[in-house]
C-alpha positions, -999 to +999 in steps of 0.1 A: +216+209+609+217+181+634+224+144+628+188+135+632+177+160+606+204+149+581+193+112+587+157+121+580+165+140+548+187+111+536+159+086+542+134+108+523+158+109+493+162+072+492+124+067+495+117+092+467+142+075+444+127+041+452+092+054+443+105+069+411+122+036+402+090+016+409+069+041+389+094+039+360+093+001+362+055+001+361+056+024+331+080+001+312+059-029+321+028-012+309+044-002+276+055-038+271+021-051+278+006-025+254+030-035+226+022-072+232-015-065+231-011-045+199+009-072+183-016-099+193-045-077+180-027-072+146-022-109+142-059-115+150-069-090+124-046-106+099-060-140+107-096-128+103-086-113+069-072-146+057-103-165+068-124-139+050-105-143+018-108-181+020-145-177+027-148-156-005-129-183-024-153-209-009-183-191-022-171-176-054-150-204-071-156-241-077-123-245-094-099-267-073-068-249-086-081-214-079-092-224-044-058-239-036-039-209-048-059-186-027-054-208+004-016-211-001-012-174-009-030-163+023-013-188+045+020-175+032+011-139+040+001-148+076+026-174+087+055-167+063+070-202+061+101-209+039+083-235+018+047-248+018+027-273-001-008-287-004-011-324-009-043-342-018-052-378-011-058-403-039-091-419-030-081-451-048-046-458-034-046-436-003-013-420-015-007-383-012+003-363-043+014-327-045-014-305-059+006-273-052+040-265-038+059-232-034+095-225-024+130-236-031+131-268-051+093-272-050+090-278-087+109-310-084+083-324-060+052-321-081+056-354-098+062-373-066+038-393-044+038-403-008+029-438+001+003-444+029+017-431+062+050-420+046+067-390+061+052-364+084+025-356+058+016-392+054+013-397+092-010-367+095-032-379+067-034-414+080-042-404+116-062-372+109-041-353+135-019-323+132+018-324+139+042-297+150+078-309+145+105-285+157+134-307+145+127-333+118+160-350+123+148-361+158+116-375+144+117-410+129+086-403+108+104-377+086+110-389+050+144-375+039+140-385+002+120-354-006+148-332+007+172-351-016+150-345-046+144-308-039+179-301-026+164-283+004+174-289+041+143-291+062+145-282+099+109-277+111+075-288+098+039-278+107+014-301+091-024-302+095-050-325+079-077-312+055-107-332+067-144-330+058-169-349+079-141-372+092-128-380+058-092-368+051-089-350+017-053-341+021-029-320+042-013-285+043+024-286+052+046-257+061+083-261+061+112-240+076+148-247+068+181-245+087+184-211+103+147-203+102+126-200+133+105-229+145+067-230+143+047-225+175+014-235+190-002-203+178+009-211+142-007-246+147-040-230+159-042-206+130-033-232+104-058-257+118-085-230+115-075-223+080-076-260+072-112-263+084-123-236+060-101-250+032-114-285+035-150-273+028-139-253-002-119-283-016-148-307-010-172-284-029-147-279-057-140-316-061-177-325-061-183-299-088-153-313-108-167-348-106-200-336-122-181-316-148-159-347-157-190-365-168-194-341-198-157-334-205-141-369-208-133-387-240-149-421-241-120-439-259-091-427-239-104-415-205-087-382-212-103-348-213-118-336-245-111-304-265-140-285-249-125-290-215-091-279-228-104-246-240-121-238-208-092-249-186-065-232-207-084-200-205-085-203-167-049-212-164-038-182-185-059-159-162-043-175-132-008-173-147-013-136-154-023-130-119+004-150-102+032-144-127+041-180-136+043-196-171+018-221-187+031-245-213+012-266-239+024-297-258+006-306-290+014-341-305+000-367-328+010-403-335+032-409-365+018-429-394-013-438-373-033-443-405-012-474-412-025-490-380-061-484-390-055-496-426-036-527-416-053-538-384-087-521-385-103-491-367-110-512-336-073-519-332-067-482-337-091-473-310-074-497-286-041-481-294-056-447-285-069-461-252-034-475-244-019-441-252-044-425-228-034-449-200+002-442-207-003-404-203-023-408-171+004-429-156+033-406-167+021-370-162+019-351-129-014-348-111-015-311-120-011-317-157-042-319-180-040-346-208-065-341-236-075-361-267-078-332-291-093-353-320-084-384-340-048-393-331-040-357-318-033-351-282-026-320-261-009-317-227-016-286-206+012-281-181+004-254-155+033-235-138+058-251-163+085-232-182+094-239-218+125-258-209+106-280-184+079-286-209+104-297-236+119-322-210+084-335-202+075-338-239+107-357-246+099-381-217+065-387-233+080-392-267+105-417-253+078-435-234+056-439-264+085-450-286+096-477-261+061-491-254+048-522-271+011-516-280-016-543-284+005-570-269-025-592-263-036-592-300-026-619-324-008-594-346+008-576-317+028-561-304+032-530-326+054-499-321+045-463-328+061-430-324+049-394-319+058-359-330+055-332-304+055-294-304+058-271-274+047-235-268+046-214-236+026-185-223+035-157-222+067-162-243+051-175-274+015-164-273-010-143-252-042-161-259-054-197-256-060-200-294-026-186-303-009-209-278-025-240-293-016-227-328+020-222-320+024-257-304+005-272-334+028-254-359+059-266-340+046-302-341+040-300-379+076-290-384+087-322-366+064-342-389+080-326-419+113-341-407+118-377-395+091-375-368+097-390-333+109-357-320+102-326-300+104-289-311+098-258-290+082-229-308+109-202-312+100-167-300+096-154-335+080-168-367+088-205-371+114-210-398+110-237-425+128-269-419+154-278-446+171-312-453+199-303-429+180-282-405+192-291-369+164-273-350+143-305-344+160-327-319+155-365-318+164-378-284+176-343-277+206-342-302+203-357-336+195-336-367+163-345-385+158-346-422+127-342-444+100-366-455+070-359-477+047-382-458+025-365-432 
């Protein structure tokens, strides 16, 4: 074979390899494009499924709590943030309060409020604009006090307003920590779409709630009445069963309240009840349900609250009542009163609304058989009798309580 032939053969081989390489590159590029398209298609399907679920919640439930749980659960499935929360705006003060929060340390946030324009969430609510913050430590609007409370280290935040006809109802906030990936523009687009649907559902639920409150509020105290308690407790137990979280109930009455009526008259007694109602509204979380059960008996429904947490909350209420001077403006005032409180938790202590109320009520009566002004959690078995040296009822968390024959 001559040099010319060898040269031609060599050139043909090079050209063939080049064509094969280009074809292989085109195949690889096509496979990548197909995978990207498939991934994008799956995310679109997931997004539509989330919006469909929220749409069902919008049309099938007028309960604010139910709507919010559906929203947060579906957002979590789609965007998978480390922590997330839904905050509502107080129409009177403009402050934001946590209506629902999920993730590490979230239970420590439920009693907190954000001042107007405080933090990323406050800025979003005040300006009715979404925010995508890849690094909160580089943003002066970030409020670090919430990380200190929850003991969580925030890295990135995605927050969008819940607005209906230009009026901000609250915000949805997604949080990722150190080591988590940042949120992107696609996440912002999806969450903004979810927020539009959610705002309609929340507006409808809140309007329905306002109408319901006209028939479920107690005139003297401004708290809910026992009819509302039974309906709400039943709903909370259904929700707790579905989502696997506890529900606690505190039953209490005012110690020796009959002396107030006998000494100062029933009108004075009614004013004391009203002041207790205001105290509860100013002390409890926004998610809690304070109820005047009847006479001087009160019930506190604490959703998503363990027994230990409920005992702590009950003792705070006990201490607040004991340290408050009531009827300060009256000529015979101020007067001091105390309360006896019992705690029971679903599903540990009972499996029905009636049984849960009964267990908390029974625990409360054991406190009253002692020196009162105490808190007792219903034990997991039959409540034992309280003897003269029985230490099971704690006053201020430590002191043993004796027995008194006065109810």
